[in-house]
N, CA, C and O atoms as a CHARMM CRD file, in Angstrom:
* protein
*
  344
    1    1 MET  N    -23.58000  68.32900 -39.93500 PROA 1      0.00000
    2    1 MET  CA   -23.10400  67.61400 -41.11400 PROA 1      0.00000
    3    1 MET  C    -23.57600  68.38700 -42.35400 PROA 1      0.00000
    4    1 MET  O    -24.72700  68.81700 -42.44000 PROA 1      0.00000
    5    2 ARG  N    -22.68000  68.54500 -43.28100 PROA 2      0.00000
    6    2 ARG  CA   -23.00000  69.26900 -44.51900 PROA 2      0.00000
    7    2 ARG  C    -23.93400  68.44200 -45.39800 PROA 2      0.00000
    8    2 ARG  O    -23.98800  67.21600 -45.30000 PROA 2      0.00000
    9    3 SER  N    -24.66000  69.13900 -46.25000 PROA 3      0.00000
   10    3 SER  CA   -25.59600  68.47600 -47.16500 PROA 3      0.00000
   11    3 SER  C    -24.87600  67.50500 -48.09300 PROA 3      0.00000
   12    3 SER  O    -25.40400  66.44100 -48.41700 PROA 3      0.00000
   13    4 THR  N    -23.66900  67.87200 -48.52200 PROA 4      0.00000
   14    4 THR  CA   -22.93200  66.96900 -49.40900 PROA 4      0.00000
   15    4 THR  C    -22.59400  65.66700 -48.69500 PROA 4      0.00000
   16    4 THR  O    -22.65400  64.59500 -49.29700 PROA 4      0.00000
   17    5 GLU  N    -22.24100  65.75400 -47.42400 PROA 5      0.00000
   18    5 GLU  CA   -21.92900  64.55100 -46.65400 PROA 5      0.00000
   19    5 GLU  C    -23.17300  63.69100 -46.45500 PROA 5      0.00000
   20    5 GLU  O    -23.11700  62.46700 -46.57300 PROA 5      0.00000
   21    6 LYS  N    -24.29600  64.34300 -46.15200 PROA 6      0.00000
   22    6 LYS  CA   -25.55200  63.61100 -45.98300 PROA 6      0.00000
   23    6 LYS  C    -25.94000  62.91900 -47.28300 PROA 6      0.00000
   24    6 LYS  O    -26.35800  61.76100 -47.28600 PROA 6      0.00000
   25    7 LEU  N    -25.79600  63.64900 -48.39000 PROA 7      0.00000
   26    7 LEU  CA   -26.13500  63.08800 -49.69800 PROA 7      0.00000
   27    7 LEU  C    -25.24000  61.89900 -50.02100 PROA 7      0.00000
   28    7 LEU  O    -25.72100  60.85800 -50.46900 PROA 7      0.00000
   29    8 ARG  N    -23.95800  62.05200 -49.79700 PROA 8      0.00000
   30    8 ARG  CA   -23.02200  60.95100 -50.06600 PROA 8      0.00000
   31    8 ARG  C    -23.36500  59.72600 -49.22200 PROA 8      0.00000
   32    8 ARG  O    -23.37600  58.60400 -49.72900 PROA 8      0.00000
   33    9 ASN  N    -23.64200  59.93800 -47.94200 PROA 9      0.00000
   34    9 ASN  CA   -24.00800  58.81400 -47.07000 PROA 9      0.00000
   35    9 ASN  C    -25.27700  58.13100 -47.54700 PROA 9      0.00000
   36    9 ASN  O    -25.35000  56.90300 -47.58300 PROA 9      0.00000
   37   10 LEU  N    -26.28100  58.92500 -47.91300 PROA 10     0.00000
   38   10 LEU  CA   -27.54200  58.35400 -48.39100 PROA 10     0.00000
   39   10 LEU  C    -27.32100  57.53700 -49.65900 PROA 10     0.00000
   40   10 LEU  O    -27.85000  56.43300 -49.79400 PROA 10     0.00000
   41   11 LEU  N    -26.53900  58.08100 -50.58400 PROA 11     0.00000
   42   11 LEU  CA   -26.28400  57.37300 -51.83400 PROA 11     0.00000
   43   11 LEU  C    -25.50200  56.08300 -51.59900 PROA 11     0.00000
   44   11 LEU  O    -25.88000  55.02100 -52.09200 PROA 11     0.00000
   45   12 GLU  N    -24.41700  56.18400 -50.84800 PROA 12     0.00000
   46   12 GLU  CA   -23.54300  55.02300 -50.65800 PROA 12     0.00000
   47   12 GLU  C    -24.14400  53.95200 -49.74400 PROA 12     0.00000
   48   12 GLU  O    -23.88300  52.76400 -49.93200 PROA 12     0.00000
   49   13 ASN  N    -24.93800  54.35800 -48.76900 PROA 13     0.00000
   50   13 ASN  CA   -25.42500  53.40100 -47.78000 PROA 13     0.00000
   51   13 ASN  C    -26.84300  52.91200 -48.01700 PROA 13     0.00000
   52   13 ASN  O    -27.23900  51.88600 -47.46400 PROA 13     0.00000
   53   14 GLU  N    -27.61700  53.62500 -48.83100 PROA 14     0.00000
   54   14 GLU  CA   -28.99900  53.20900 -49.04300 PROA 14     0.00000
   55   14 GLU  C    -29.37600  53.10800 -50.52200 PROA 14     0.00000
   56   14 GLU  O    -29.79400  52.05000 -50.99200 PROA 14     0.00000
   57   15 VAL  N    -29.22700  54.20400 -51.24100 PROA 15     0.00000
   58   15 VAL  CA   -29.74600  54.25800 -52.61400 PROA 15     0.00000
   59   15 VAL  C    -29.01800  53.28100 -53.53400 PROA 15     0.00000
   60   15 VAL  O    -29.66100  52.47200 -54.20300 PROA 15     0.00000
   61   16 ILE  N    -27.70300  53.34400 -53.57700 PROA 16     0.00000
   62   16 ILE  CA   -26.94900  52.46400 -54.48100 PROA 16     0.00000
   63   16 ILE  C    -27.13500  50.99200 -54.09900 PROA 16     0.00000
   64   16 ILE  O    -27.38700  50.17000 -54.98000 PROA 16     0.00000
   65   17 PRO  N    -27.01700  50.63100 -52.81100 PROA 17     0.00000
   66   17 PRO  CA   -27.26800  49.22000 -52.46400 PROA 17     0.00000
   67   17 PRO  C    -28.68500  48.76400 -52.82300 PROA 17     0.00000
   68   17 PRO  O    -28.87300  47.63700 -53.28100 PROA 17     0.00000
   69   18 ASP  N    -29.68600  49.63500 -52.61800 PROA 18     0.00000
   70   18 ASP  CA   -31.06100  49.28200 -52.98500 PROA 18     0.00000
   71   18 ASP  C    -31.18700  49.06100 -54.49200 PROA 18     0.00000
   72   18 ASP  O    -31.87600  48.14200 -54.93600 PROA 18     0.00000
   73   19 LEU  N    -30.52000  49.90600 -55.27100 PROA 19     0.00000
   74   19 LEU  CA   -30.54100  49.73900 -56.72800 PROA 19     0.00000
   75   19 LEU  C    -29.86300  48.43200 -57.13700 PROA 19     0.00000
   76   19 LEU  O    -30.34500  47.72700 -58.02300 PROA 19     0.00000
   77   20 GLU  N    -28.75000  48.11600 -56.49100 PROA 20     0.00000
   78   20 GLU  CA   -28.03800  46.86900 -56.79700 PROA 20     0.00000
   79   20 GLU  C    -28.93300  45.65800 -56.54100 PROA 20     0.00000
   80   20 GLU  O    -28.97200  44.72600 -57.34400 PROA 20     0.00000
   81   21 VAL  N    -29.64900  45.67700 -55.42000 PROA 21     0.00000
   82   21 VAL  CA   -30.55500  44.57600 -55.08400 PROA 21     0.00000
   83   21 VAL  C    -31.66400  44.47700 -56.12700 PROA 21     0.00000
   84   21 VAL  O    -31.98300  43.38500 -56.59800 PROA 21     0.00000
   85   22 ALA  N    -32.24800  45.61200 -56.48300 PROA 22     0.00000
   86   22 ALA  CA   -33.34000  45.61900 -57.46200 PROA 22     0.00000
   87   22 ALA  C    -32.85900  45.11600 -58.82100 PROA 22     0.00000
   88   22 ALA  O    -33.57800  44.37700 -59.49500 PROA 22     0.00000
   89   23 ILE  N    -31.66000  45.50500 -59.22700 PROA 23     0.00000
   90   23 ILE  CA   -31.09200  45.04600 -60.49600 PROA 23     0.00000
   91   23 ILE  C    -30.86900  43.53800 -60.44700 PROA 23     0.00000
   92   23 ILE  O    -31.21000  42.82700 -61.39200 PROA 23     0.00000
   93   24 ASP  N    -30.29600  43.04900 -59.34400 PROA 24     0.00000
   94   24 ASP  CA   -30.06400  41.61300 -59.19000 PROA 24     0.00000
   95   24 ASP  C    -31.36800  40.82400 -59.23000 PROA 24     0.00000
   96   24 ASP  O    -31.44400  39.76800 -59.85800 PROA 24     0.00000
   97   25 GLU  N    -32.39600  41.34400 -58.55400 PROA 25     0.00000
   98   25 GLU  CA   -33.69400  40.66300 -58.54700 PROA 25     0.00000
   99   25 GLU  C    -34.30700  40.61200 -59.94800 PROA 25     0.00000
  100   25 GLU  O    -34.89500  39.60500 -60.34300 PROA 25     0.00000
  101   26 LEU  N    -34.16100  41.70700 -60.69100 PROA 26     0.00000
  102   26 LEU  CA   -34.70200  41.72900 -62.04800 PROA 26     0.00000
  103   26 LEU  C    -33.93700  40.76300 -62.94900 PROA 26     0.00000
  104   26 LEU  O    -34.54200  40.07500 -63.77100 PROA 26     0.00000
  105   27 PHE  N    -32.61100  40.70600 -62.80100 PROA 27     0.00000
  106   27 PHE  CA   -31.82800  39.72300 -63.55500 PROA 27     0.00000
  107   27 PHE  C    -32.27000  38.30600 -63.22500 PROA 27     0.00000
  108   27 PHE  O    -32.39300  37.46900 -64.12000 PROA 27     0.00000
  109   28 ALA  N    -32.50900  38.03100 -61.94600 PROA 28     0.00000
  110   28 ALA  CA   -32.95500  36.69600 -61.53500 PROA 28     0.00000
  111   28 ALA  C    -34.30700  36.37100 -62.15500 PROA 28     0.00000
  112   28 ALA  O    -34.53200  35.25300 -62.61900 PROA 28     0.00000
  113   29 LYS  N    -35.20100  37.34600 -62.16200 PROA 29     0.00000
  114   29 LYS  CA   -36.52600  37.15000 -62.76400 PROA 29     0.00000
  115   29 LYS  C    -36.38900  36.84100 -64.25900 PROA 29     0.00000
  116   29 LYS  O    -37.02700  35.92300 -64.77300 PROA 29     0.00000
  117   30 ILE  N    -35.56100  37.60700 -64.93800 PROA 30     0.00000
  118   30 ILE  CA   -35.35400  37.40200 -66.37700 PROA 30     0.00000
  119   30 ILE  C    -34.72300  36.03700 -66.63000 PROA 30     0.00000
  120   30 ILE  O    -35.10900  35.32900 -67.55900 PROA 30     0.00000
  121   31 ASP  N    -33.74800  35.67400 -65.79500 PROA 31     0.00000
  122   31 ASP  CA   -33.08600  34.38300 -65.94600 PROA 31     0.00000
  123   31 ASP  C    -34.05400  33.22900 -65.71200 PROA 31     0.00000
  124   31 ASP  O    -34.00500  32.22000 -66.41500 PROA 31     0.00000
  125   32 LYS  N    -34.92200  33.37900 -64.73800 PROA 32     0.00000
  126   32 LYS  CA   -35.88100  32.33500 -64.40800 PROA 32     0.00000
  127   32 LYS  C    -36.86800  32.10500 -65.55800 PROA 32     0.00000
  128   32 LYS  O    -37.20200  30.96400 -65.87400 PROA 32     0.00000
  129   33 THR  N    -37.32500  33.17500 -66.16900 PROA 33     0.00000
  130   33 THR  CA   -38.29900  33.05100 -67.25700 PROA 33     0.00000
  131   33 THR  C    -37.63300  32.86100 -68.61400 PROA 33     0.00000
  132   33 THR  O    -38.29300  32.52300 -69.59600 PROA 33     0.00000
  133   34 LYS  N    -36.31600  33.08000 -68.66100 PROA 34     0.00000
  134   34 LYS  CA   -35.53400  32.96600 -69.90100 PROA 34     0.00000
  135   34 LYS  C    -36.02100  33.93800 -70.98400 PROA 34     0.00000
  136   34 LYS  O    -35.76900  33.75200 -72.17400 PROA 34     0.00000
  137   35 ASN  N    -36.72900  34.98300 -70.52500 PROA 35     0.00000
  138   35 ASN  CA   -37.24800  35.96300 -71.47200 PROA 35     0.00000
  139   35 ASN  C    -37.44100  37.27500 -70.73000 PROA 35     0.00000
  140   35 ASN  O    -37.88100  37.28700 -69.58100 PROA 35     0.00000
  141   36 ALA  N    -37.11400  38.37100 -71.38600 PROA 36     0.00000
  142   36 ALA  CA   -37.29300  39.68400 -70.78300 PROA 36     0.00000
  143   36 ALA  C    -38.35600  40.44400 -71.55800 PROA 36     0.00000
  144   36 ALA  O    -38.25000  40.61900 -72.77200 PROA 36     0.00000
  145   37 SER  N    -39.37100  40.89000 -70.85100 PROA 37     0.00000
  146   37 SER  CA   -40.40700  41.69800 -71.49200 PROA 37     0.00000
  147   37 SER  C    -39.85000  43.09300 -71.75600 PROA 37     0.00000
  148   37 SER  O    -38.81200  43.47500 -71.21400 PROA 37     0.00000
  149   38 LYS  N    -40.54300  43.83300 -72.58200 PROA 38     0.00000
  150   38 LYS  CA   -40.12400  45.21300 -72.86000 PROA 38     0.00000
  151   38 LYS  C    -40.10000  46.01500 -71.56400 PROA 38     0.00000
  152   38 LYS  O    -39.20700  46.83300 -71.34300 PROA 38     0.00000
  153   39 GLU  N    -41.09000  45.77300 -70.71300 PROA 39     0.00000
  154   39 GLU  CA   -41.15600  46.48400 -69.43100 PROA 39     0.00000
  155   39 GLU  C    -39.93900  46.15200 -68.56700 PROA 39     0.00000
  156   39 GLU  O    -39.35600  47.04100 -67.94700 PROA 39     0.00000
  157   40 ASP  N    -39.55500  44.86700 -68.52700 PROA 40     0.00000
  158   40 ASP  CA   -38.37400  44.46200 -67.75900 PROA 40     0.00000
  159   40 ASP  C    -37.11700  45.12900 -68.30700 PROA 40     0.00000
  160   40 ASP  O    -36.28100  45.61200 -67.54400 PROA 40     0.00000
  161   41 LYS  N    -36.98800  45.15300 -69.62000 PROA 41     0.00000
  162   41 LYS  CA   -35.82000  45.78600 -70.23900 PROA 41     0.00000
  163   41 LYS  C    -35.77500  47.27100 -69.92500 PROA 41     0.00000
  164   41 LYS  O    -34.71500  47.81400 -69.61300 PROA 41     0.00000
  165   42 ASP  N    -36.93000  47.92800 -70.00700 PROA 42     0.00000
  166   42 ASP  CA   -36.99700  49.35700 -69.69800 PROA 42     0.00000
  167   42 ASP  C    -36.65500  49.61900 -68.23500 PROA 42     0.00000
  168   42 ASP  O    -35.91400  50.55200 -67.92300 PROA 42     0.00000
  169   43 ASP  N    -37.19700  48.79400 -67.33800 PROA 43     0.00000
  170   43 ASP  CA   -36.90800  48.94000 -65.90500 PROA 43     0.00000
  171   43 ASP  C    -35.42800  48.74500 -65.62300 PROA 43     0.00000
  172   43 ASP  O    -34.82800  49.49400 -64.85100 PROA 43     0.00000
  173   44 LEU  N    -34.84800  47.74100 -66.25000 PROA 44     0.00000
  174   44 LEU  CA   -33.43300  47.45800 -66.05700 PROA 44     0.00000
  175   44 LEU  C    -32.57400  48.62200 -66.53800 PROA 44     0.00000
  176   44 LEU  O    -31.63600  49.03100 -65.85400 PROA 44     0.00000
  177   45 GLU  N    -32.89000  49.14600 -67.70000 PROA 45     0.00000
  178   45 GLU  CA   -32.13600  50.27500 -68.24300 PROA 45     0.00000
  179   45 GLU  C    -32.27200  51.50000 -67.32800 PROA 45     0.00000
  180   45 GLU  O    -31.29500  52.20400 -67.07500 PROA 45     0.00000
  181   46 GLU  N    -33.47900  51.74300 -66.83900 PROA 46     0.00000
  182   46 GLU  CA   -33.70800  52.88600 -65.95800 PROA 46     0.00000
  183   46 GLU  C    -32.91700  52.74100 -64.65400 PROA 46     0.00000
  184   46 GLU  O    -32.30700  53.70200 -64.18600 PROA 46     0.00000
  185   47 MET  N    -32.93000  51.54900 -64.07400 PROA 47     0.00000
  186   47 MET  CA   -32.19500  51.32600 -62.83000 PROA 47     0.00000
  187   47 MET  C    -30.68900  51.45800 -63.04400 PROA 47     0.00000
  188   47 MET  O    -29.98900  52.02000 -62.20100 PROA 47     0.00000
  189   48 ARG  N    -30.19800  50.95100 -64.14900 PROA 48     0.00000
  190   48 ARG  CA   -28.77000  51.08300 -64.44400 PROA 48     0.00000
  191   48 ARG  C    -28.38100  52.54500 -64.62600 PROA 48     0.00000
  192   48 ARG  O    -27.33300  52.98100 -64.15000 PROA 48     0.00000
  193   49 ASP  N    -29.23500  53.30200 -65.32000 PROA 49     0.00000
  194   49 ASP  CA   -28.97200  54.72700 -65.50000 PROA 49     0.00000
  195   49 ASP  C    -28.95500  55.45400 -64.15700 PROA 49     0.00000
  196   49 ASP  O    -28.10100  56.30700 -63.91700 PROA 49     0.00000
  197   50 MET  N    -29.89700  55.11300 -63.29000 PROA 50     0.00000
  198   50 MET  CA   -29.95000  55.73200 -61.96400 PROA 50     0.00000
  199   50 MET  C    -28.69100  55.39900 -61.16500 PROA 50     0.00000
  200   50 MET  O    -28.12300  56.26200 -60.49700 PROA 50     0.00000
  201   51 ARG  N    -28.26800  54.15100 -61.24100 PROA 51     0.00000
  202   51 ARG  CA   -27.05900  53.73500 -60.51200 PROA 51     0.00000
  203   51 ARG  C    -25.83700  54.50800 -61.02100 PROA 51     0.00000
  204   51 ARG  O    -25.01600  54.97800 -60.23300 PROA 51     0.00000
  205   52 THR  N    -25.73100  54.63100 -62.32900 PROA 52     0.00000
  206   52 THR  CA   -24.61700  55.37500 -62.93000 PROA 52     0.00000
  207   52 THR  C    -24.63700  56.82900 -62.47200 PROA 52     0.00000
  208   52 THR  O    -23.59700  57.39500 -62.13600 PROA 52     0.00000
  209   53 GLU  N    -25.80900  57.42000 -62.46300 PROA 53     0.00000
  210   53 GLU  CA   -25.94700  58.80700 -62.01700 PROA 53     0.00000
  211   53 GLU  C    -25.58300  58.94800 -60.54800 PROA 53     0.00000
  212   53 GLU  O    -24.93800  59.92400 -60.16500 PROA 53     0.00000
  213   54 CYS  N    -25.98100  57.99700 -59.72500 PROA 54     0.00000
  214   54 CYS  CA   -25.63400  58.03500 -58.30200 PROA 54     0.00000
  215   54 CYS  C    -24.12800  57.96400 -58.10200 PROA 54     0.00000
  216   54 CYS  O    -23.57600  58.71200 -57.29500 PROA 54     0.00000
  217   55 TYR  N    -23.45400  57.07000 -58.82900 PROA 55     0.00000
  218   55 TYR  CA   -21.99100  56.98400 -58.73300 PROA 55     0.00000
  219   55 TYR  C    -21.34500  58.28400 -59.19300 PROA 55     0.00000
  220   55 TYR  O    -20.34900  58.71800 -58.61300 PROA 55     0.00000
  221   56 ALA  N    -21.89700  58.91000 -60.22400 PROA 56     0.00000
  222   56 ALA  CA   -21.34700  60.17400 -60.72900 PROA 56     0.00000
  223   56 ALA  C    -21.48600  61.27500 -59.67600 PROA 56     0.00000
  224   56 ALA  O    -20.57500  62.08500 -59.50000 PROA 56     0.00000
  225   57 ILE  N    -22.60900  61.30700 -58.98600 PROA 57     0.00000
  226   57 ILE  CA   -22.81600  62.31100 -57.93900 PROA 57     0.00000
  227   57 ILE  C    -21.82600  62.09100 -56.79700 PROA 57     0.00000
  228   57 ILE  O    -21.25000  63.04600 -56.27700 PROA 57     0.00000
  229   58 VAL  N    -21.63000  60.83800 -56.41200 PROA 58     0.00000
  230   58 VAL  CA   -20.66500  60.53100 -55.34700 PROA 58     0.00000
  231   58 VAL  C    -19.26600  61.00700 -55.75800 PROA 58     0.00000
  232   58 VAL  O    -18.53900  61.57900 -54.94600 PROA 58     0.00000
  233   59 GLU  N    -18.90000  60.77100 -57.00100 PROA 59     0.00000
  234   59 GLU  CA   -17.58400  61.21900 -57.48000 PROA 59     0.00000
  235   59 GLU  C    -17.46800  62.74000 -57.46800 PROA 59     0.00000
  236   59 GLU  O    -16.41800  63.27900 -57.11800 PROA 59     0.00000
  237   60 GLU  N    -18.53900  63.43400 -57.84700 PROA 60     0.00000
  238   60 GLU  CA   -18.53100  64.90200 -57.79200 PROA 60     0.00000
  239   60 GLU  C    -18.32200  65.37900 -56.36200 PROA 60     0.00000
  240   60 GLU  O    -17.58100  66.33300 -56.12500 PROA 60     0.00000
  241   61 ILE  N    -18.96700  64.72400 -55.41600 PROA 61     0.00000
  242   61 ILE  CA   -18.81700  65.09300 -54.00600 PROA 61     0.00000
  243   61 ILE  C    -17.37900  64.85200 -53.55900 PROA 61     0.00000
  244   61 ILE  O    -16.79200  65.69400 -52.88000 PROA 61     0.00000
  245   62 LYS  N    -16.81100  63.71400 -53.93400 PROA 62     0.00000
  246   62 LYS  CA   -15.42700  63.39900 -53.54200 PROA 62     0.00000
  247   62 LYS  C    -14.44000  64.42400 -54.09200 PROA 62     0.00000
  248   62 LYS  O    -13.44300  64.74500 -53.44500 PROA 62     0.00000
  249   63 ARG  N    -14.72400  64.93800 -55.29600 PROA 63     0.00000
  250   63 ARG  CA   -13.84100  65.93500 -55.91800 PROA 63     0.00000
  251   63 ARG  C    -14.20800  67.36100 -55.49100 PROA 63     0.00000
  252   63 ARG  O    -13.62500  68.32900 -55.98000 PROA 63     0.00000
  253   64 ASP  N    -15.17200  67.48100 -54.58300 PROA 64     0.00000
  254   64 ASP  CA   -15.64400  68.76900 -54.08700 PROA 64     0.00000
  255   64 ASP  C    -16.15000  69.66300 -55.22800 PROA 64     0.00000
  256   64 ASP  O    -15.90100  70.86900 -55.24500 PROA 64     0.00000
  257   65 GLU  N    -16.85700  69.05400 -56.17000 PROA 65     0.00000
  258   65 GLU  CA   -17.38900  69.77100 -57.32100 PROA 65     0.00000
  259   65 GLU  C    -18.89400  70.01500 -57.21900 PROA 65     0.00000
  260   65 GLU  O    -19.48700  70.60700 -58.12000 PROA 65     0.00000
  261   66 LEU  N    -19.51000  69.56600 -56.13900 PROA 66     0.00000
  262   66 LEU  CA   -20.94300  69.73000 -55.95100 PROA 66     0.00000
  263   66 LEU  C    -21.15600  70.73100 -54.82200 PROA 66     0.00000
  264   66 LEU  O    -20.70400  70.50800 -53.70000 PROA 66     0.00000
  265   67 ASP  N    -21.84800  71.84100 -55.11700 PROA 67     0.00000
  266   67 ASP  CA   -22.03800  72.84000 -54.07300 PROA 67     0.00000
  267   67 ASP  C    -23.16300  72.42100 -53.12400 PROA 67     0.00000
  268   67 ASP  O    -23.97900  71.55800 -53.44500 PROA 67     0.00000
  269   68 GLU  N    -23.18300  73.04200 -51.97500 PROA 68     0.00000
  270   68 GLU  CA   -24.13200  72.68500 -50.91800 PROA 68     0.00000
  271   68 GLU  C    -25.58800  72.87500 -51.35800 PROA 68     0.00000
  272   68 GLU  O    -26.45500  72.07600 -51.00200 PROA 68     0.00000
  273   69 GLU  N    -25.84800  73.91600 -52.11800 PROA 69     0.00000
  274   69 GLU  CA   -27.21800  74.18400 -52.55600 PROA 69     0.00000
  275   69 GLU  C    -27.73900  73.06800 -53.46200 PROA 69     0.00000
  276   69 GLU  O    -28.86800  72.60200 -53.30600 PROA 69     0.00000
  277   70 GLU  N    -26.90900  72.65200 -54.39800 PROA 70     0.00000
  278   70 GLU  CA   -27.30200  71.56500 -55.30100 PROA 70     0.00000
  279   70 GLU  C    -27.43900  70.24800 -54.53200 PROA 70     0.00000
  280   70 GLU  O    -28.35900  69.47000 -54.78500 PROA 70     0.00000
  281   71 ALA  N    -26.53400  70.00700 -53.60600 PROA 71     0.00000
  282   71 ALA  CA   -26.58800  68.79300 -52.79700 PROA 71     0.00000
  283   71 ALA  C    -27.85900  68.76800 -51.96200 PROA 71     0.00000
  284   71 ALA  O    -28.49600  67.72400 -51.82200 PROA 71     0.00000
  285   72 GLU  N    -28.22700  69.91500 -51.40800 PROA 72     0.00000
  286   72 GLU  CA   -29.43700  69.99400 -50.60000 PROA 72     0.00000
  287   72 GLU  C    -30.67500  69.69700 -51.44300 PROA 72     0.00000
  288   72 GLU  O    -31.59100  69.01500 -50.98200 PROA 72     0.00000
  289   73 ALA  N    -30.70700  70.20600 -52.67100 PROA 73     0.00000
  290   73 ALA  CA   -31.84000  69.95000 -53.56200 PROA 73     0.00000
  291   73 ALA  C    -31.92700  68.46700 -53.91300 PROA 73     0.00000
  292   73 ALA  O    -33.01000  67.88300 -53.87200 PROA 73     0.00000
  293   74 LEU  N    -30.79200  67.85500 -54.25900 PROA 74     0.00000
  294   74 LEU  CA   -30.76500  66.42500 -54.58300 PROA 74     0.00000
  295   74 LEU  C    -31.16100  65.58500 -53.37400 PROA 74     0.00000
  296   74 LEU  O    -31.91100  64.61700 -53.49800 PROA 74     0.00000
  297   75 LEU  N    -30.65800  65.95900 -52.22300 PROA 75     0.00000
  298   75 LEU  CA   -30.98000  65.24300 -50.99400 PROA 75     0.00000
  299   75 LEU  C    -32.48600  65.29000 -50.73900 PROA 75     0.00000
  300   75 LEU  O    -33.09200  64.27700 -50.39000 PROA 75     0.00000
  301   76 GLY  N    -33.07600  66.45200 -50.91200 PROA 76     0.00000
  302   76 GLY  CA   -34.51300  66.59800 -50.73500 PROA 76     0.00000
  303   76 GLY  C    -35.30400  65.71500 -51.69500 PROA 76     0.00000
  304   76 GLY  O    -36.28500  65.08300 -51.30200 PROA 76     0.00000
  305   77 GLU  N    -34.87700  65.67300 -52.95000 PROA 77     0.00000
  306   77 GLU  CA   -35.54800  64.83900 -53.95100 PROA 77     0.00000
  307   77 GLU  C    -35.45900  63.36000 -53.58600 PROA 77     0.00000
  308   77 GLU  O    -36.45100  62.63500 -53.66000 PROA 77     0.00000
  309   78 LEU  N    -34.27800  62.92200 -53.19700 PROA 78     0.00000
  310   78 LEU  CA   -34.09000  61.51500 -52.84700 PROA 78     0.00000
  311   78 LEU  C    -34.89400  61.12600 -51.61300 PROA 78     0.00000
  312   78 LEU  O    -35.49200  60.05100 -51.57200 PROA 78     0.00000
  313   79 LEU  N    -34.90900  61.99000 -50.61900 PROA 79     0.00000
  314   79 LEU  CA   -35.68000  61.69400 -49.40800 PROA 79     0.00000
  315   79 LEU  C    -37.16900  61.65500 -49.71100 PROA 79     0.00000
  316   79 LEU  O    -37.89700  60.84000 -49.14500 PROA 79     0.00000
  317   80 GLU  N    -37.62300  62.52100 -50.59200 PROA 80     0.00000
  318   80 GLU  CA   -39.02800  62.51600 -51.00200 PROA 80     0.00000
  319   80 GLU  C    -39.36800  61.22400 -51.73000 PROA 80     0.00000
  320   80 GLU  O    -40.42400  60.63500 -51.49800 PROA 80     0.00000
  321   81 MET  N    -38.47400  60.78300 -52.61000 PROA 81     0.00000
  322   81 MET  CA   -38.69700  59.53100 -53.34400 PROA 81     0.00000
  323   81 MET  C    -38.74200  58.35700 -52.37700 PROA 81     0.00000
  324   81 MET  O    -39.59700  57.48200 -52.51600 PROA 81     0.00000
  325   82 LYS  N    -37.84300  58.31800 -51.40100 PROA 82     0.00000
  326   82 LYS  CA   -37.81800  57.22600 -50.43500 PROA 82     0.00000
  327   82 LYS  C    -39.09900  57.20500 -49.59900 PROA 82     0.00000
  328   82 LYS  O    -39.61700  56.13700 -49.27400 PROA 82     0.00000
  329   83 THR  N    -39.60200  58.38400 -49.25400 PROA 83     0.00000
  330   83 THR  CA   -40.83200  58.48400 -48.47700 PROA 83     0.00000
  331   83 THR  C    -42.01800  57.96800 -49.28600 PROA 83     0.00000
  332   83 THR  O    -42.89300  57.29500 -48.74000 PROA 83     0.00000
  333   84 GLN  N    -42.05400  58.27300 -50.56800 PROA 84     0.00000
  334   84 GLN  CA   -43.14100  57.82600 -51.43600 PROA 84     0.00000
  335   84 GLN  C    -43.13200  56.31300 -51.62800 PROA 84     0.00000
  336   84 GLN  O    -44.19000  55.70400 -51.78200 PROA 84     0.00000
  337   85 GLU  N    -41.95600  55.70400 -51.61900 PROA 85     0.00000
  338   85 GLU  CA   -41.83000  54.26000 -51.78300 PROA 85     0.00000
  339   85 GLU  C    -42.42800  53.50700 -50.59700 PROA 85     0.00000
  340   85 GLU  O    -42.95800  52.40700 -50.75200 PROA 85     0.00000
  341   86 GLN  N    -42.34000  54.10500 -49.42400 PROA 86     0.00000
  342   86 GLN  CA   -42.80600  53.43800 -48.20300 PROA 86     0.00000
  343   86 GLN  C    -44.26600  53.60700 -48.08500 PROA 86     0.00000
  344   86 GLN  O    -44.86900  53.12200 -47.12700 PROA 86     0.00000
């Protein structure tokens, strides 16, 4: 399997859904307290930016605009981040 395919699968099946859950949980927290701290706002903005970037990468892969070397580097970064989270 090519690096671009692995990257696309990781983004679509794990990273983006995880971001969606985290965004939803943060919205629920903000809704429950009826107030958003600066930290919550910053976290929300960061997660939204990450989600947007992930969708952009998926689109680049679909249009065959992402080369294997770049995909391999991104894949390595994402896998490292996932390992650190656990």
